[in-house]
C-alpha positions in Angstrom: -54.6 76.3 29.7 -57.3 73.9 30.9 -59.9 72.5 28.5 -63.4 74.0 29.0 -66.0 72.1 30.8 -68.2 70.3 28.2 -71.9 70.5 29.1 -75.0 68.8 27.8 -78.3 70.6 28.5 -81.4 68.4 29.0 -84.7 70.2 29.3 -88.0 69.9 27.5 -88.4 73.7 27.3 -86.9 75.1 24.1 -86.8 78.5 25.8 -84.9 77.2 28.8 -82.5 75.3 26.6 -81.8 78.5 24.6 -81.4 80.8 27.7 -79.2 78.2 29.5 -77.1 77.7 26.4 -76.5 81.5 26.2 -75.7 81.8 29.9 -73.2 79.0 29.9 -71.6 79.9 26.6 -70.9 83.4 28.0 -68.2 81.7 30.3 -65.0 80.9 28.4 -64.4 78.0 30.7 -67.6 76.3 29.6 -68.5 74.7 26.3 -72.1 73.6 25.5 -71.6 70.5 23.4 -75.4 69.9 22.9 -78.9 70.2 24.0 -81.7 67.6 24.3 -85.4 67.9 24.8 -85.8 64.5 26.7 -83.6 61.7 28.2 -83.8 59.5 25.1 -82.4 62.2 22.9 -79.8 63.0 25.7 -78.7 59.3 25.7 -78.1 59.5 21.9 -76.0 62.7 22.4 -74.0 61.0 25.2 -73.2 58.1 22.9 -71.8 60.5 20.4 -69.8 62.6 22.9 -69.5 62.2 26.7 -70.0 65.5 28.5 -68.1 66.5 31.7 -71.4 67.7 33.2 -75.1 67.3 32.4 -77.8 69.9 33.4 -81.0 68.0 33.9 -84.6 69.0 34.3 -86.9 66.9 36.6 -90.2 67.0 34.7 -89.9 65.9 31.1 -91.8 63.8 28.6 -91.2 60.1 27.9 -88.9 59.7 30.9 -88.6 61.9 34.0 -85.3 63.4 35.2 -85.1 61.3 38.4 -85.3 58.0 36.4 -82.7 59.2 33.9 -80.4 60.3 36.7 -80.6 56.8 38.3 -79.8 55.2 34.9 -76.8 57.5 34.5 -75.4 56.8 37.9 -75.7 53.0 37.4 -74.4 52.8 33.8 -72.0 55.7 33.3 -71.7 58.1 36.2 -71.4 61.7 35.0 -71.7 64.8 37.3 -75.3 66.0 37.1 -76.6 69.5 38.0 -80.4 69.6 38.5 -81.9 72.7 36.8 -85.1 73.2 38.6 -88.0 75.7 38.5 -88.0 78.2 41.5 -90.9 76.7 43.4 -91.3 75.1 46.8 -93.7 72.5 45.3 -90.9 70.6 43.5 -88.3 71.1 46.2 -88.9 67.7 47.8 -88.6 65.9 44.5 -85.5 67.8 43.5 -83.8 66.9 46.8 -84.4 63.3 46.0 -82.1 63.8 43.0 -79.3 64.7 45.4 -79.8 61.3 47.1 -79.6 59.7 43.7 -76.2 61.3 43.0 -76.8 64.8 41.6 -74.0 67.1 42.8 -75.7 70.5 42.5 -79.1 72.2 42.3 -79.6 75.5 40.4 -82.6 77.5 39.5 -83.6 77.8 35.9 -82.5 81.2 34.6 -85.3 83.7 34.5 -85.7 87.1 32.9 -85.5 90.0 35.3 -83.4 93.0 36.3 -79.8 93.3 35.0 -78.4 92.5 38.5 -80.6 89.4 38.8 -79.4 88.1 35.5 -75.8 88.8 36.3 -76.1 87.1 39.7 -77.9 84.2 38.1 -75.3 83.8 35.4 -72.4 83.8 38.0 -74.1 81.2 40.2 -75.1 78.9 37.4 -71.6 78.9 35.8 -70.0 78.4 39.2 -72.3 75.4 39.8 -71.3 73.8 36.5 -67.6 74.2 37.2 -68.0 72.9 40.7 -69.8 69.8 39.4 -67.0 69.2 36.9 -64.6 68.8 39.9 -66.9 66.5 41.8 -65.5 63.2 42.9 -67.5 60.4 41.4 -66.4 56.7 41.5 -65.8 56.5 37.8 -64.3 59.9 37.3 -60.6 59.5 38.2 -59.2 62.8 36.9 -61.4 65.7 37.8 -60.7 69.1 36.2 -58.1 71.2 38.1 -59.5 73.9 40.4 -60.1 77.3 38.8 -59.5 80.3 41.0 -62.3 82.9 40.8 -62.0 86.3 42.4 -64.8 87.0 44.9 -67.3 89.6 43.9 -67.6 91.0 47.4 -66.2 90.2 50.8 -68.2 90.1 54.0 -67.6 93.8 54.4 -70.5 94.3 52.1 -72.9 92.8 54.7 -71.2 93.2 58.1 -68.2 95.3 58.9 -65.2 93.7 60.7 -64.6 94.7 64.3 -63.4 93.3 67.6 -65.4 90.8 69.5 -68.4 92.4 71.2 -69.4 91.9 74.8 -67.9 90.1 77.7 -68.3 86.3 77.2 -69.6 85.1 80.6 -72.1 82.7 79.1 -71.2 79.0 79.0 -73.3 78.4 75.8 -71.3 77.3 72.8 -72.3 77.6 69.2 -71.3 75.3 66.3 -71.1 77.2 62.9 -70.9 75.2 59.7 -70.3 76.2 56.1 -70.7 73.8 53.1 -71.4 73.9 49.3 -71.0 71.3 46.6 -71.6 67.8 48.2 -72.6 69.5 51.4 -76.2 68.2 51.6 -75.0 64.6 52.2 -72.1 65.8 54.4 -74.4 67.8 56.6 -76.8 64.8 56.9 -74.0 62.6 58.2 -72.7 65.3 60.5 -76.1 66.3 62.0 -77.2 62.7 62.4 -74.2 62.1 64.6 -75.2 64.9 67.0 -77.1 64.1 70.2 -80.2 65.9 71.4 -78.0 67.9 74.0 -75.6 69.1 71.3 -74.8 72.8 71.3 -76.8 74.9 68.9 -75.8 74.7 65.3 -76.0 77.5 62.7 -75.4 76.4 59.1 -74.8 78.0 55.7 -75.3 75.5 52.8 -75.1 77.0 49.3 -78.5 76.2 47.9 -81.3 78.0 46.1 -84.2 79.5 47.9 -87.2 77.2 48.6 -84.9 74.2 48.6 -83.4 75.0 52.0 -86.9 74.6 53.7 -87.4 71.2 52.2 -83.8 70.2 53.0 -84.3 71.3 56.7 -87.6 69.3 56.9 -85.9 66.2 55.5 -83.1 66.5 58.0 -85.5 67.1 60.9 -87.1 63.8 60.1 -83.9 61.7 60.3 -81.8 63.5 63.0 -82.0 63.4 66.8 -81.6 67.1 67.0 -84.3 69.5 65.6 -83.5 71.1 62.2 -85.3 74.0 60.6 -84.8 76.7 58.1 -83.7 79.8 60.0 -86.2 82.7 60.5 -85.2 86.2 61.6 -84.9 86.3 65.4 -84.7 82.5 65.9 -82.9 81.7 69.2 -79.9 79.4 68.9 -80.5 76.7 71.5 -79.0 73.3 72.3 -80.3 70.4 70.3 -81.4 72.5 67.3 -79.7 73.4 63.9 -80.7 76.5 61.9 -80.1 76.4 58.2 -79.7 79.7 56.3 -82.6 80.3 53.8 -81.6 80.2 50.2 -80.8 83.6 48.7 -80.5 85.2 52.2 -77.5 85.9 54.4 -77.5 84.5 57.9 -75.8 86.2 60.8 -75.3 85.1 64.4 -76.2 87.8 66.9 -76.3 88.1 70.7 -78.4 89.8 73.3 -77.1 89.3 76.8 -76.6 85.6 77.1 -79.0 84.7 74.3 -77.7 83.9 70.8 -80.1 84.4 67.9 -79.9 84.7 64.2 -80.6 87.6 61.8 -81.7 86.8 58.2 -81.0 89.6 55.8 -80.5 90.6 52.2 -77.3 91.9 50.7 -75.0 91.5 47.7 -73.3 88.2 46.8 -70.3 87.6 49.1 -67.6 85.4 47.6 -70.2 84.9 44.8 -72.8 83.5 47.2 -75.9 84.4 49.1 -76.0 83.0 51.8 -72.3 83.3 52.4 -70.2 81.3 54.9 -67.9 84.3 55.3 -70.8 86.4 56.5 -71.9 83.8 59.1 -68.3 83.2 60.3 -67.6 86.9 60.7 -70.8 87.5 62.7 -69.9 84.5 64.9 -66.4 85.9 65.5 -67.9 89.2 66.6 -70.7 87.9 68.8 -69.6 84.5 70.0 -65.8 84.5 69.6 -64.2 81.8 71.8 -67.5 80.2 72.4 -67.6 79.2 68.7 -66.6 75.9 67.0 -66.2 76.4 63.3 -66.6 73.7 60.7 -65.9 74.0 56.9 -67.0 71.3 54.6 -66.9 70.2 51.0 -67.4 72.9 48.3 -65.8 74.9 45.5 -64.3 78.3 45.9 -63.0 80.2 49.0 -66.2 81.2 50.7 -65.6 80.8 54.5 -61.8 81.0 54.3 -61.4 84.5 55.5 -64.3 84.2 58.0 -62.7 81.1 59.5 -59.4 82.9 60.0 -61.4 85.7 61.8 -63.0 83.1 64.0 -59.6 81.7 65.0 -58.3 85.2 65.7 -61.3 85.6 68.0 -60.5 82.5 70.0 -62.7 79.9 68.2 -61.6 76.3 67.4 -61.9 75.3 63.8 -62.3 72.1 61.9 -62.1 71.3 58.2 -63.2 68.2 56.2 -60.3 66.4 54.7 -59.7 66.1 50.9 -60.4 62.3 50.7 -63.9 62.7 52.0 -64.8 65.9 50.2 -66.8 65.9 46.9 -64.9 69.1 46.1 -61.9 70.1 48.2 -62.1 73.8 47.5 -63.5 75.6 50.5 -61.6 73.5 53.1 -58.4 73.8 51.1 -58.7 77.6 51.0 -59.5 77.8 54.7 -56.4 75.7 55.5 -54.3 77.9 53.2 -55.5 81.1 55.0 -54.4 79.6 58.3 -57.8 79.5 60.0 -58.1 75.7 60.5 -56.9 73.9 63.7 -57.8 70.3 62.7 -58.4 68.5 59.4 -60.5 65.3 59.7 -62.5 62.9 57.6 -66.2 63.6 57.5 -67.1 60.7 59.8 -64.8 62.1 62.5 -65.9 65.7 62.5 -69.0 65.4 64.7 -67.3 63.3 67.4 -64.3 65.7 67.4 -66.5 68.8 67.6 -68.5 67.4 70.5 -65.3 66.5 72.3 -64.0 70.0 71.7 -67.2 71.5 73.1 -66.9 69.4 76.3 -63.2 70.3 76.7 -63.6 74.0 76.1 -66.8 74.4 78.2 -66.1 76.6 81.2 -65.9 74.6 84.4 
């Protein structure tokens, strides 16, 4: 049996430390080895026992979380999960943490309904276990993958059926799913797309509010336009739409026009938004006009949906193990038989663009 993931909680709020400790300790695969109210106390704890994962607040006394994160990555790289307050104000700062080496972002656990607490617990624990498997330069032996049964399938949001409509349109759609490590993978992928690229629809597992900041950041550095998807947005060439955090994103079609639907629903494969939901909707409404891409991430979200895409005539790509932060989602999609090509991250965009040109009706 695998050893539990050892976690150090760093947060200046005693309440947050207590609640997060309780949430993480409820998972038998996680062991909280200590808590610290600031980075200086955290450094002392690390000297006594090196954790597998650190949860880190951004705003703390004596030293802020970003400074501490940079010191960790320079001196002794350890997978770090940023535990942030659910506000849009701090989203931009929190995203900087990903650039500095943090592998996940989670919302601080909050009191609420029983369903909210259960969903929050599942997502927080999954984020910790995903971070423990992250590939960092100094970590040579990541913990082996742990299989977790999905809470729901895409049936909970959209029922499976045959492809709808007669596909006379020449418009193609690129659908992308990613999780742990996906923010940087998506940046590299989208920066390689030209302004006349087919429209892109993306699910990146990320808390709400952060997806809007993430989209704005990408929009400023990519040739194509990037925005957080809004209900009814048209999928057009030269633009990427990113699923809002905590909402499912579906591809729809009216005549020759592709558009997106943003909707609520239960966690699918333990996620909302879910890659499976996006891929299933694309298989139904775009079918052979779809190019599917599955990137780095833990778990199996997207594996079933990618197979459905392939069965509908789509061409699918997966990021290879060597370039993934966590080779969970691509591995599962390959295992399910839905992947046509497995490529390093830097080769995905050129291959997708070539496929779009080759498959476009003449």
